[in-house]
C-alpha positions as a printed NumPy array, in Angstrom:
array([[ -0.346, -30.928,  13.155],
       [ -1.499, -33.765,  15.31 ],
       [  1.205, -36.089,  16.451],
       [  1.179, -39.39 ,  14.632],
       [  1.508, -42.333,  16.952],
       [  2.494, -45.848,  16.008],
       [  4.814, -45.953,  13.024],
       [  3.753, -49.528,  12.536],
       [  0.541, -48.304,  10.918],
       [  1.058, -48.549,   7.18 ],
       [ -2.161, -47.075,   5.917],
       [ -3.372, -44.026,   4.08 ],
       [ -4.113, -41.052,   6.286],
       [ -7.406, -39.302,   5.714],
       [ -8.15 , -35.869,   7.106],
       [-11.391, -35.667,   9.053],
       [-10.861, -32.516,  11.041],
       [-12.606, -29.158,  11.132],
       [-10.834, -26.153,   9.683],
       [-11.899, -22.537,  10.109],
       [ -9.714, -19.47 ,   9.52 ],
       [ -8.549, -17.852,  12.755],
       [ -9.982, -14.525,  13.842],
       [ -8.47 , -11.428,  12.305],
       [ -6.23 , -13.496,  10.05 ],
       [ -3.226, -11.427,   8.923],
       [ -1.179, -11.691,   5.734],
       [  2.097, -12.367,   7.566],
       [  2.007, -16.028,   6.621],
       [  4.894, -18.471,   6.81 ],
       [  5.819, -19.677,   3.345],
       [  5.356, -23.329,   4.323],
       [  2.252, -24.039,   6.349],
       [  0.812, -27.099,   7.99 ],
       [ -1.754, -25.058,   9.889],
       [ -2.219, -24.314,  13.543],
       [ -4.518, -22.36 ,  15.775],
       [ -4.424, -21.39 ,  19.411],
       [ -7.315, -20.715,  21.692],
       [ -7.51 , -22.173,  25.136],
       [-10.043, -23.93 ,  27.377],
       [-12.73 , -22.684,  29.734],
       [-13.209, -21.834,  33.379],
       [-15.753, -22.453,  36.123],
       [-17.628, -19.718,  37.965],
       [-19.702, -20.005,  41.132],
       [-23.465, -19.627,  41.871],
       [-26.907, -20.696,  40.895],
       [-28.465, -19.805,  37.552],
       [-32.026, -18.469,  37.48 ],
       [-34.424, -19.63 ,  34.778],
       [-34.879, -17.498,  31.64 ],
       [-38.302, -16.386,  32.874],
       [-36.6  , -14.851,  35.901],
       [-34.226, -12.791,  33.783],
       [-34.811,  -9.042,  33.713],
       [-36.641,  -8.154,  30.509],
       [-36.357,  -4.416,  31.09 ],
       [-33.275,  -2.401,  31.789],
       [-32.604,  -1.156,  35.306],
       [-30.663,   2.07 ,  34.888],
       [-29.159,   1.703,  38.361],
       [-27.723,  -1.802,  37.981],
       [-23.98 ,  -1.87 ,  38.608],
       [-21.185,  -4.266,  37.639],
       [-20.624,  -7.253,  39.888],
       [-17.293,  -7.12 ,  41.671],
       [-14.759,  -9.757,  40.709],
       [-11.276, -10.658,  41.831],
       [ -8.442,  -9.411,  39.606],
       [ -6.919, -12.136,  37.465],
       [ -3.243, -12.994,  37.591],
       [ -1.747, -11.722,  34.356],
       [  0.896, -13.815,  32.602],
       [  4.4  , -12.981,  33.805],
       [  6.14 , -10.902,  31.162],
       [  9.655, -11.638,  30.01 ],
       [ 12.471,  -9.484,  31.361],
       [ 14.959, -10.633,  28.71 ],
       [ 14.966, -10.885,  24.931],
       [ 13.998, -14.236,  23.44 ],
       [ 14.867, -16.081,  20.248],
       [ 12.436, -18.048,  18.126],
       [ 12.83 , -20.304,  15.083],
       [  9.928, -19.942,  12.642],
       [  7.889, -23.136,  12.263],
       [  5.536, -24.257,   9.502],
       [  2.17 , -22.604,   9.997],
       [  3.567, -19.597,  11.865],
       [  2.572, -16.012,  11.179],
       [  4.184, -12.893,  12.591],
       [  0.884, -12.078,  14.279],
       [  0.789, -15.489,  15.934],
       [  4.398, -15.239,  17.085],
       [  3.825, -11.712,  18.377],
       [  0.787, -12.831,  20.347],
       [  2.663, -15.751,  21.857],
       [  5.45 , -13.481,  23.104],
       [  3.149, -10.572,  24.063],
       [  4.671,  -8.024,  21.675],
       [  3.466,  -6.323,  18.491],
       [  4.346,  -7.302,  14.932],
       [  6.073,  -3.947,  14.484],
       [  8.243,  -4.592,  17.534],
       [  9.431,  -7.845,  15.949],
       [ 10.013,  -6.154,  12.584],
       [ 12.108,  -3.415,  14.202],
       [ 14.47 ,  -6.   ,  15.702],
       [ 14.877,  -8.271,  12.675],
       [ 15.867,  -7.977,   9.033],
       [ 12.904,  -9.372,   7.148],
       [ 12.989,  -8.698,   3.413],
       [  9.274,  -9.252,   2.907],
       [  7.133,  -8.958,   6.047],
       [  4.24 , -10.605,   4.186],
       [  6.2  , -13.87 ,   3.941],
       [  8.419, -15.304,   6.659],
       [ 10.582, -18.278,   5.82 ],
       [ 10.389, -21.424,   7.897],
       [ 13.631, -21.953,   9.814],
       [ 14.754, -18.336,  10.194],
       [ 15.651, -17.169,  13.69 ],
       [ 13.87 , -14.14 ,  15.134],
       [ 14.933, -11.939,  18.009],
       [ 11.89 , -11.214,  20.163],
       [ 12.219,  -7.962,  22.153],
       [ 11.223,  -7.471,  25.782],
       [  7.515,  -6.547,  25.994],
       [  6.776,  -2.838,  26.378],
       [  3.548,  -0.834,  26.456],
       [  2.266,   2.348,  24.875],
       [ -1.067,   2.606,  26.716],
       [ -2.781,   1.245,  29.817],
       [ -6.302,  -0.109,  29.358],
       [ -9.085,   1.416,  31.432],
       [-10.609,  -0.576,  34.334],
       [-14.096,   0.434,  33.108],
       [-16.416,  -2.573,  32.829],
       [-18.502,  -2.543,  29.647],
       [-20.766,  -5.599,  29.943],
       [-21.344,  -8.513,  32.329],
       [-20.143, -11.948,  31.273],
       [-23.695, -13.111,  30.59 ],
       [-24.179, -10.324,  28.034],
       [-21.267, -11.562,  25.959],
       [-22.458, -15.163,  25.616],
       [-25.862, -16.262,  24.331],
       [-27.123, -16.897,  27.857],
       [-30.401, -17.225,  29.782],
       [-30.32 , -13.436,  30.181],
       [-30.782, -12.817,  26.45 ],
       [-32.331, -16.085,  25.226],
       [-35.792, -14.52 ,  24.905],
       [-34.576, -11.5  ,  22.925],
       [-36.486, -11.231,  19.616],
       [-33.922, -10.192,  17.012],
       [-36.453,  -9.879,  14.181],
       [-38.84 ,  -7.674,  16.133],
       [-36.079,  -5.416,  17.41 ],
       [-34.434,  -4.936,  14.015],
       [-37.801,  -4.166,  12.416],
       [-38.648,  -1.646,  15.129],
       [-35.446,   0.332,  14.468],
       [-36.103,   0.425,  10.715],
       [-32.46 ,   0.945,   9.811],
       [-30.534,  -0.449,   6.856],
       [-30.293,  -3.831,   8.576],
       [-34.09 ,  -4.196,   8.421],
       [-34.009,  -4.158,   4.61 ],
       [-30.763,  -6.1  ,   4.178],
       [-30.67 ,  -9.622,   2.729],
       [-27.766, -11.983,   2.106],
       [-27.683, -15.394,   0.45 ],
       [-26.154, -17.975,   2.783],
       [-25.751, -21.567,   1.634],
       [-28.221, -20.912,  -1.159],
       [-30.864, -19.447,   1.163],
       [-31.844, -15.774,   1.064],
       [-31.495, -14.607,   4.67 ],
       [-32.658, -11.359,   6.259],
       [-30.293,  -9.12 ,   8.185],
       [-31.942, -10.183,  11.436],
       [-31.583, -13.795,  10.307],
       [-27.854, -13.318,   9.772],
       [-27.478, -11.863,  13.273],
       [-29.456, -14.756,  14.77 ],
       [-27.415, -17.351,  12.911],
       [-24.078, -15.887,  14.019],
       [-25.349, -15.608,  17.598],
       [-26.415, -19.268,  17.6  ],
       [-23.289, -20.625,  15.926],
       [-20.791, -18.695,  18.044],
       [-22.984, -18.554,  21.169],
       [-22.593, -14.772,  21.371],
       [-25.326, -12.435,  22.642],
       [-27.294, -11.044,  19.658],
       [-27.806,  -7.76 ,  21.532],
       [-24.038,  -7.315,  21.729],
       [-23.632,  -8.139,  18.033],
       [-26.228,  -5.485,  17.193],
       [-24.541,  -2.912,  19.449],
       [-21.146,  -3.549,  17.862],
       [-22.663,  -3.357,  14.374],
       [-24.369,  -0.076,  15.244],
       [-21.163,   1.378,  16.701],
       [-19.118,   0.468,  13.643],
       [-21.577,   1.334,  10.879],
       [-24.955,   2.598,  12.13 ],
       [-26.709,  -0.245,  10.296],
       [-29.26 ,  -0.803,  13.068],
       [-30.759,   2.71 ,  13.203],
       [-29.639,   4.495,  10.036],
       [-31.508,   3.946,   6.781],
       [-28.485,   5.03 ,   4.725],
       [-25.203,   4.187,   6.459],
       [-21.826,   5.43 ,   5.23 ],
       [-20.956,   4.03 ,   1.806],
       [-17.712,   2.471,   3.05 ],
       [-19.722,   0.186,   5.365],
       [-22.082,  -1.253,   2.764],
       [-19.875,  -4.255,   1.975],
       [-17.749,  -4.2  ,   5.131],
       [-20.113,  -3.173,   7.965],
       [-17.527,  -3.898,  10.679],
       [-14.986,  -1.831,   8.697],
       [-12.654,  -4.8  ,   8.283],
       [-11.645,  -4.239,   4.674],
       [-10.495,  -7.679,   3.557],
       [-11.799,  -9.164,   0.309],
       [-12.53 , -12.563,   1.804],
       [-14.67 , -10.94 ,   4.516],
       [-17.334,  -9.325,   2.346],
       [-20.912,  -9.17 ,   3.6  ],
       [-22.619,  -9.084,   6.962],
       [-22.238, -12.777,   7.812],
       [-18.468, -12.819,   7.397],
       [-18.006,  -9.491,   9.17 ],
       [-20.205, -10.453,  12.135],
       [-18.589, -13.894,  12.33 ],
       [-15.198, -12.249,  12.712],
       [-16.571,  -9.984,  15.432],
       [-18.12 , -12.938,  17.276],
       [-14.899, -14.936,  17.079],
       [-12.875, -12.043,  18.501],
       [-15.41 , -11.476,  21.275],
       [-15.15 , -15.152,  22.189],
       [-11.373, -15.139,  22.003],
       [-11.066, -12.374,  24.585],
       [-13.726, -13.909,  26.83 ],
       [-12.271, -17.423,  26.975],
       [ -8.618, -16.416,  27.114],
       [ -9.428, -14.074,  29.993],
       [-10.907, -16.998,  31.893],
       [ -7.654, -18.933,  31.724],
       [ -5.471, -15.863,  32.286],
       [ -3.514, -15.872,  29.027],
       [ -3.927, -12.208,  28.012],
       [ -1.622,  -9.43 ,  29.181],
       [ -1.634,  -7.078,  26.176],
       [ -3.788,  -5.981,  23.274],
       [ -2.208,  -4.824,  20.036],
       [ -4.187,  -2.222,  18.104],
       [ -4.369,  -2.018,  14.316],
       [ -1.575,   0.584,  14.254],
       [  0.621,  -1.727,  16.404],
       [  0.076,   0.328,  19.548],
       [  0.526,  -2.01 ,  22.522],
       [ -2.038,  -1.698,  25.326],
       [ -1.377,  -3.131,  28.78 ],
       [ -4.321,  -5.022,  30.275],
       [ -6.013,  -3.942,  33.498],
       [ -6.453,  -7.136,  35.568],
       [ -9.595,  -5.921,  37.376],
       [-12.02 ,  -6.129,  34.452],
       [-14.293,  -9.122,  33.837],
       [-14.297, -11.71 ,  31.044],
       [-17.192, -10.083,  29.168],
       [-15.396,  -6.752,  29.05 ],
       [-12.19 ,  -8.518,  28.   ],
       [-14.085,  -9.953,  25.041],
       [-15.225,  -6.491,  23.946],
       [-11.735,  -5.03 ,  24.38 ],
       [-10.233,  -7.896,  22.387],
       [-12.624,  -7.121,  19.533],
       [-11.995,  -3.378,  19.647],
       [ -8.225,  -3.878,  19.653],
       [ -8.681,  -5.355,  16.17 ],
       [-10.809,  -2.416,  15.005],
       [ -9.148,   0.675,  16.496],
       [ -5.935,   2.691,  16.586],
       [ -4.381,   4.665,  19.431],
       [ -6.486,   7.638,  18.308],
       [ -9.804,   5.768,  18.643],
       [ -9.159,   3.135,  21.333],
       [ -9.868,   5.278,  24.404],
       [-13.181,   6.523,  23.027],
       [-14.34 ,   3.075,  21.912],
       [-13.601,   1.419,  25.259],
       [-14.858,   4.222,  27.499],
       [-18.315,   4.951,  28.875],
       [-18.937,   7.004,  25.718],
       [-18.078,   4.166,  23.299],
       [-19.552,   0.698,  22.772],
       [-21.1  ,   0.909,  26.237],
       [-23.107,   4.018,  25.356],
       [-24.274,   2.462,  22.091],
       [-25.459,  -0.602,  24.003],
       [-27.298,   1.577,  26.539],
       [-28.985,   3.62 ,  23.799],
       [-30.31 ,   0.445,  22.16 ],
       [-31.078,  -1.825,  25.114],
       [-30.527,   0.007,  28.392],
       [-27.977,  -0.787,  31.092],
       [-26.268,  -4.085,  30.182],
       [-25.75 ,  -4.96 ,  33.846],
       [-29.507,  -5.055,  34.382],
       [-29.565,  -8.311,  32.387],
       [-26.727,  -9.961,  34.312],
       [-26.807, -13.659,  35.153],
       [-23.807, -13.659,  37.389],
       [-21.98 , -15.946,  37.611],
       [-22.843, -18.167,  34.709],
       [-21.524, -21.534,  35.858],
       [-22.325, -23.025,  39.274],
       [-19.348, -23.972,  41.412],
       [-20.738, -27.49 ,  41.81 ],
       [-21.618, -27.913,  38.132],
       [-21.513, -31.515,  36.921],
       [-21.981, -32.975,  33.474],
       [-25.096, -35.105,  32.918],
       [-24.606, -38.724,  31.916],
       [-23.633, -38.878,  28.239],
       [-22.947, -41.777,  25.91 ],
       [-20.793, -41.991,  22.808],
       [-22.5  , -40.438,  19.741],
       [-22.905, -43.568,  17.647],
       [-24.812, -46.825,  17.657],
       [-23.833, -49.988,  19.501],
       [-21.352, -52.115,  17.566],
       [-20.227, -49.42 ,  15.121],
       [-16.48 , -48.762,  15.258],
       [-15.697, -45.074,  14.744],
       [-12.325, -43.304,  14.702],
       [-11.411, -40.641,  17.255],
       [ -9.822, -38.125,  14.883],
       [ -9.512, -34.878,  16.853],
       [ -8.933, -34.11 ,  20.498],
       [-10.045, -30.891,  22.202],
       [-10.398, -28.017,  19.737],
       [-12.512, -24.914,  19.228],
       [-16.243, -25.364,  19.592],
       [-16.926, -22.876,  16.798],
       [-14.175, -20.981,  14.99 ],
       [-10.819, -20.194,  16.523],
       [-12.096, -17.89 ,  19.272],
       [-14.176, -20.25 ,  21.378],
       [-13.028, -22.651,  24.083],
       [-11.589, -26.024,  23.078],
       [-14.994, -27.584,  23.608],
       [-15.189, -30.006,  20.677],
       [-14.119, -33.547,  19.833],
       [-14.259, -35.192,  16.375],
       [-15.197, -38.725,  15.351],
       [-15.097, -40.221,  11.835],
       [-17.576, -42.925,  10.734],
       [-16.455, -46.418,   9.724],
       [-17.097, -46.174,   5.98 ],
       [-15.411, -44.269,   3.148],
       [-12.62 , -41.692,   3.07 ],
       [-13.396, -38.138,   1.903],
       [-16.518, -36.   ,   1.846],
       [-19.83 , -37.843,   1.664],
       [-22.894, -38.545,   3.798],
       [-22.027, -41.602,   5.853],
       [-24.396, -44.554,   5.935],
       [-23.708, -44.866,   9.647],
       [-25.839, -42.997,  12.159],
       [-24.895, -40.28 ,  14.617],
       [-26.738, -41.076,  17.86 ],
       [-27.969, -38.769,  20.619],
       [-25.646, -38.665,  23.625],
       [-28.472, -37.926,  26.084],
       [-32.232, -37.383,  26.277],
       [-33.4  , -33.977,  25.1  ],
       [-35.275, -31.949,  22.522],
       [-33.854, -30.854,  19.177],
       [-34.273, -27.067,  19.126],
       [-32.225, -26.031,  16.087],
       [-31.043, -27.529,  12.792],
       [-29.439, -26.039,   9.713],
       [-26.183, -25.818,   7.768],
       [-24.925, -29.114,   9.165],
       [-25.815, -28.192,  12.749],
       [-28.114, -29.941,  15.207],
       [-28.576, -28.411,  18.667],
       [-30.148, -30.516,  21.407],
       [-31.106, -28.986,  24.759],
       [-30.997, -31.207,  27.832],
       [-32.733, -29.06 ,  30.469],
       [-36.252, -29.908,  29.323],
       [-37.427, -26.325,  28.781],
       [-36.848, -26.073,  25.025],
       [-34.206, -23.352,  25.462],
       [-30.647, -24.336,  24.578],
       [-29.176, -21.216,  26.21 ],
       [-30.482, -22.413,  29.601],
       [-28.535, -25.282,  31.148],
       [-26.774, -27.998,  29.181],
       [-26.947, -28.296,  25.401],
       [-25.14 , -30.413,  22.818],
       [-23.953, -29.211,  19.42 ],
       [-23.676, -31.881,  16.697],
       [-21.865, -30.482,  13.65 ],
       [-21.421, -31.725,  10.055],
       [-24.711, -33.638,  10.185],
       [-26.043, -34.167,   6.654],
       [-29.49 , -32.818,   5.771],
       [-30.263, -36.341,   4.505],
       [-32.44 , -38.056,   7.139],
       [-31.482, -35.424,   9.702],
       [-33.717, -35.18 ,  12.766],
       [-36.277, -32.362,  12.745],
       [-36.676, -29.472,  15.173],
       [-39.109, -30.333,  17.949],
       [-38.168, -34.016,  18.054],
       [-37.5  , -35.367,  21.534],
       [-34.614, -37.808,  21.431],
       [-33.781, -40.474,  23.949],
       [-30.124, -41.345,  24.418],
       [-29.091, -43.471,  21.452],
       [-31.831, -42.241,  19.113],
       [-30.758, -41.336,  15.594],
       [-29.694, -37.733,  14.913],
       [-28.513, -38.035,  11.305],
       [-25.437, -38.912,   9.268],
       [-21.903, -37.534,   9.562],
       [-20.791, -35.575,   6.498],
       [-18.845, -32.472,   5.455],
       [-21.951, -30.285,   5.514],
       [-21.577, -27.   ,   7.361],
       [-18.411, -24.949,   7.641],
       [-15.17 , -26.215,   6.16 ],
       [-14.314, -29.873,   6.546],
       [-11.614, -32.09 ,   5.084],
       [-13.59 , -35.309,   5.461],
       [-16.895, -36.701,   6.706],
       [-16.989, -36.64 ,  10.496],
       [-18.963, -35.584,  13.549],
       [-17.869, -32.51 ,  15.514],
       [-19.513, -32.55 ,  18.95 ],
       [-19.36 , -29.977,  21.744],
       [-21.055, -29.008,  25.012],
       [-22.432, -25.665,  26.187],
       [-23.844, -24.679,  29.558],
       [-25.9  , -21.481,  29.812],
       [-24.428, -20.65 ,  26.418],
       [-20.822, -21.002,  27.602],
       [-18.596, -23.355,  25.606],
       [-17.281, -25.94 ,  28.086],
       [-13.708, -27.042,  27.407],
       [-13.428, -30.743,  26.64 ],
       [-10.249, -31.021,  28.703],
       [-10.892, -28.386,  31.382],
       [-12.123, -28.592,  34.957],
       [-15.196, -30.424,  33.669],
       [-13.87 , -32.836,  31.014],
       [-16.062, -34.317,  28.297],
       [-17.127, -37.787,  29.512],
       [-19.082, -40.231,  27.33 ],
       [-19.755, -43.843,  28.344],
       [-17.025, -43.443,  30.947],
       [-14.449, -42.272,  28.385],
       [-12.811, -39.117,  29.765],
       [-11.329, -36.544,  27.385],
       [ -7.772, -35.395,  28.055],
       [ -5.832, -32.744,  26.141],
       [ -2.104, -32.412,  25.518],
       [ -1.937, -28.611,  25.447],
       [ -1.971, -28.542,  21.638],
       [ -5.242, -28.031,  19.816],
       [ -6.611, -31.24 ,  18.226],
       [ -4.209, -33.451,  20.214],
       [ -5.592, -35.578,  23.002],
       [ -6.945, -38.901,  24.134],
       [ -9.991, -40.604,  25.596],
       [ -9.259, -42.583,  28.741],
       [-11.362, -45.271,  30.401],
       [ -9.605, -47.115,  33.179],
       [ -6.451, -48.615,  31.69 ],
       [ -7.638, -48.125,  28.107],
       [ -6.479, -45.13 ,  26.066],
       [ -7.711, -44.067,  22.631],
       [ -5.492, -41.484,  20.919],
       [ -6.794, -38.798,  18.568],
       [ -5.308, -39.186,  15.1  ],
       [ -6.142, -38.086,  11.536],
       [ -6.712, -41.6  ,  10.302],
       [ -8.334, -44.926,  11.046],
       [ -6.297, -47.389,  13.07 ],
       [ -6.291, -49.663,  16.077],
       [ -5.189, -46.952,  18.494],
       [ -7.962, -44.469,  17.663],
       [-10.798, -46.963,  17.155],
       [-13.693, -46.656,  19.587],
       [-17.12 , -48.25 ,  19.894],
       [-20.056, -48.501,  22.263]])
């Protein structure tokens, strides 16, 4: 819960934040919940990025992984710890925080019903221990995890049709629109900024949907083999996979992973010499495998081999590294019109779902409380072409080549379809994008969710390259959604309401 500043404010609080269920949500839910998520910021690489036309279109069977320095793994505890359960906690979340498995916590504590943990109870957290050591084998380069210049030109529709598997004949209704299987893959890839080739390889490994006309019956509703009722259908299953891929990728970049816990509670120790892309794949597979299947899935004969059989050597497509050492943000302005007073309602939080970097900030328009299409306009933060719209999303690319995966791009979220800008429109800074609303995803009130990507990588709003608009610099407090915008001596605090201390205008 965001901290509430200024008790002198006697006004109704209205929620204008984004909510999306965390990846791999478990049933071990605290009985009193105020909600919380935890995924960290982003990191900076070093080198120059070639243009998409320079990317290898054909696989080179002899391409090899780029060497990288081992990361420094989090220091593990050498003593037991004690923890008091807070509102919003789950056993899975607590276990992840202390780098142990849920079963390890259950073995050390008397919990009558492991599906419900009471707020206020004290838990003994054992010293971390491992059952397996992860392989140092590198599965994919970083640029083949994100939707990057190296895969921007990949034609999902053509590829799926050419394989003539079950996916080619699959359709799903999303937001009232009948969408092809290839369309679902493309939408998930765009929303999460995850390589569509990787999504197809994972789908093929789990269910055979890409090449088999009649996959196993148990995969028809749950193609990723995650058998949870609220995750029926390809879109939900692939969204979970994309979120978990992102989670491993971005947490690896800020060195906050030291273990993976498999579905049978086997604890796997991380090898620090792998790269972020491989960490993303391993994070996903830890949520899909047991001790009996982990080694195969993460070896040269697992996901890697499936990828090679579909697309060739993944390292032949590498854009490495993804982010130049001297990367700077272009000049951006606040996303509303001059004179309009908006509310800064959320500090740095996930760009898309709980797995991505804390790339996004939220602003609420000046008019009504609740869900509606605001009469006030969202304005473009910079010059650039609109290259994608749909389901509350507007994507604007700033590089001038019409490709959002190449260079800087801006994601505007919860933009109503009413008077929304059309694809192909070139916007100058300050031009009208549309109206803030609750459209797209899950929202508790009309607002704008805005985030930056570079070469497809979500850029943390409070990281080494903070979000800066009209000189207002984003700062985070280490807790998702908390933060401030700072300009000289002026500070605007993020808060779930409308008040003097979170008001901001151009």
